[in-house]
C-alpha positions in Angstrom: 37.6 -51.5 -22.8 34.8 -49.3 -23.6 36.0 -46.1 -25.0 33.6 -42.6 -24.6 34.7 -39.7 -26.7 32.9 -37.0 -24.6 33.2 -33.2 -23.8 33.2 -32.7 -19.8 30.7 -29.9 -20.3 28.2 -32.0 -22.7 24.7 -32.5 -21.1 24.9 -35.3 -23.5 28.0 -37.2 -22.9 27.6 -35.9 -19.1 24.9 -38.8 -18.1 27.1 -41.5 -19.9 29.8 -40.8 -18.0 28.4 -41.1 -14.8 26.2 -44.1 -15.9 30.0 -45.9 -16.6 31.0 -44.8 -13.2 27.6 -46.0 -11.0 27.5 -48.8 -13.2 31.3 -49.4 -12.1 32.7 -50.1 -15.6 36.2 -49.7 -16.5 36.3 -47.1 -19.3 38.3 -45.2 -21.5 38.1 -41.2 -21.8 38.6 -39.6 -25.3 37.8 -35.8 -24.7 36.5 -34.2 -27.8 37.2 -30.3 -27.5 33.1 -28.7 -28.5 34.7 -25.1 -30.0 34.8 -26.9 -33.3 36.9 -30.7 -32.8 33.6 -32.1 -33.2 33.7 -30.7 -37.6 37.0 -31.6 -37.9 37.3 -34.8 -40.5 39.0 -37.0 -37.4 36.2 -37.1 -35.0 33.9 -36.5 -38.0 35.0 -40.5 -39.1 33.9 -41.3 -35.7 30.7 -39.7 -35.9 29.3 -37.5 -38.9 27.0 -35.5 -37.3 29.8 -34.7 -35.2 27.5 -35.1 -31.7 28.9 -36.0 -28.4 28.9 -38.8 -27.0 30.2 -41.7 -29.0 30.5 -45.3 -27.3 32.8 -47.8 -28.6 32.3 -51.5 -27.3 35.3 -53.8 -28.8 34.5 -52.2 -32.3 30.9 -51.7 -32.1 30.2 -48.1 -31.9 26.9 -46.8 -30.7 26.2 -42.9 -31.0 23.5 -40.5 -28.9 23.1 -40.6 -25.4 19.9 -42.6 -24.8 21.0 -45.6 -27.2 24.1 -45.7 -25.3 22.5 -45.7 -22.0 20.1 -48.4 -23.1 22.9 -50.1 -24.6 25.0 -50.0 -21.0 21.7 -51.5 -19.4 21.2 -54.2 -22.1 24.7 -55.4 -22.0 25.9 -54.6 -18.8 23.0 -55.1 -16.0 24.9 -55.2 -13.0 24.3 -52.2 -11.0 21.1 -51.9 -12.7 19.7 -48.2 -13.7 17.0 -49.5 -14.8 13.6 -50.5 -12.8 11.5 -53.6 -13.3 7.7 -53.1 -12.6 6.2 -51.3 -16.1 5.2 -48.0 -14.3 8.3 -47.3 -12.5 10.1 -48.2 -16.4 7.7 -46.0 -17.9 8.2 -43.1 -15.0 12.4 -43.4 -15.6 11.2 -42.8 -19.0 9.3 -40.4 -18.7 11.9 -38.0 -16.8 14.3 -39.1 -19.2 12.3 -37.3 -21.9 10.7 -34.3 -20.3 14.7 -33.5 -19.3 16.3 -33.6 -22.7 13.4 -32.3 -24.2 11.9 -29.9 -21.8 14.2 -28.5 -19.3 18.1 -28.8 -21.7 16.1 -26.4 -24.7 15.0 -24.2 -21.2 18.4 -23.8 -20.3 20.3 -23.7 -23.2 18.5 -20.6 -24.6 19.2 -19.1 -20.7 22.6 -19.9 -21.4 23.4 -19.1 -25.2 20.9 -16.2 -25.0 21.4 -14.1 -21.8 21.0 -10.5 -23.7 18.4 -11.5 -25.4 15.1 -10.6 -23.5 12.6 -12.7 -25.3 14.6 -15.9 -25.7 15.1 -16.2 -21.7 11.9 -15.0 -20.3 10.3 -18.0 -22.8 13.5 -20.5 -21.0 12.4 -19.3 -17.6 9.1 -20.5 -18.0 9.7 -23.3 -19.9 12.2 -24.4 -16.4 9.3 -23.3 -14.7 6.8 -25.4 -16.1 9.2 -28.6 -16.1 11.2 -28.0 -12.5 6.9 -27.2 -11.2 6.2 -31.0 -13.3 9.0 -32.7 -11.7 8.4 -31.7 -8.4 5.0 -33.1 -8.5 5.9 -36.2 -10.5 8.6 -36.9 -7.9 6.4 -36.2 -4.6 7.4 -37.7 -1.7 10.1 -41.3 -3.1 13.7 -40.9 -2.4 14.3 -41.5 -6.0 11.8 -40.8 -9.4 11.2 -44.8 -9.4 11.2 -44.8 -5.8 14.1 -46.1 -3.3 16.7 -47.2 -5.9 18.7 -45.3 -8.2 18.2 -44.9 -11.9 18.2 -44.0 -15.6 15.6 -40.8 -14.6 18.5 -39.5 -11.8 21.6 -40.6 -14.0 19.6 -37.7 -17.2 17.5 -35.0 -14.9 20.1 -34.8 -12.4 22.7 -33.5 -14.3 20.4 -30.7 -15.2 18.1 -29.4 -12.4 21.2 -27.9 -9.9 22.0 -26.0 -13.2 18.9 -23.7 -12.9 20.3 -21.8 -10.0 23.8 -20.6 -11.9 20.5 -19.0 -14.0 18.7 -17.1 -11.2 15.9 -19.8 -10.3 16.3 -21.1 -6.6 15.7 -24.0 -6.2 14.2 -23.8 -2.9 11.1 -23.0 -4.9 11.3 -27.2 -5.0 12.1 -28.6 -1.7 11.1 -31.8 -2.9 13.4 -31.6 -5.9 16.1 -29.2 -3.7 16.3 -32.2 -1.4 16.8 -34.8 -4.0 19.2 -32.9 -6.2 21.3 -32.0 -3.1 21.8 -35.8 -2.2 22.6 -36.4 -5.9 25.7 -34.5 -5.8 27.0 -35.8 -2.8 27.7 -39.3 -4.1 31.1 -39.6 -5.3 30.7 -40.2 -8.9 28.4 -36.7 -9.4 31.9 -34.8 -7.8 33.9 -36.8 -10.2 32.2 -34.8 -13.3 31.3 -32.3 -11.7 32.7 -29.0 -13.4 34.9 -26.4 -11.8 33.8 -22.6 -11.5 36.3 -21.8 -14.6 34.8 -24.8 -17.0 31.5 -23.8 -16.6 32.1 -19.8 -17.5 34.0 -21.5 -20.8 31.1 -23.4 -21.3 28.6 -20.5 -21.1 31.2 -18.7 -22.9 31.2 -21.7 -25.8 27.2 -22.0 -26.1 26.7 -18.7 -26.9 28.9 -18.4 -30.0 27.6 -22.2 -30.7 24.4 -21.1 -32.7 27.1 -19.1 -35.0 29.1 -22.3 -35.6 26.0 -24.6 -36.3 24.7 -21.8 -39.0 28.1 -21.7 -40.6 28.3 -25.6 -40.3 24.8 -25.7 -42.3 26.4 -23.5 -44.9 28.8 -25.5 -45.3 26.7 -28.9 -45.6 24.1 -27.1 -48.0 27.3 -26.3 -50.4 28.5 -29.8 -50.2 25.3 -31.0 -50.6 24.5 -29.3 -53.6 
């Protein structure tokens, strides 16, 4: 059986968890506490970089969200989450990339540095720029690749709706709003949704995470010197 090392609030683990559910694959969840467990010896033996998610499939280990999603599509093509036509494939890849390289860092800045006016202002501008792009890119389609739910939704759909909790009304982007609301109604999305308490706890963790990273970096530099 597939085994997924994950953390419920992790922006990188949630798309893999969601894909497994949408593809209706049997799997086992192995929770990892991002409060520090990811740096412990036990999890470091699974992923020496201390990141979730990690997928283990019959002894074969895959790290990094995008690699895992590609592996699942190649190994388990039933209930495909990737289109075939070239422009549609490129569309999915662009949305995935923009979601992780632009929207996620902006969200992180807003969550991790709530009292830093410069960080939050930059994060807000970056979010607005990304949401405008996605709104235009979606156009009048039901999904980014047309009528098919794809990995574009699996990745971007776990992030876009969170902007409202950080003060950006998604109603300002009506096409994205309809798209996002439709995704949130799907049973798979409801299954992975965080409770209010989980979201609050996650935000607190993100606010101390930079300090944990700095401590971890010092320890690694000392070990390598």
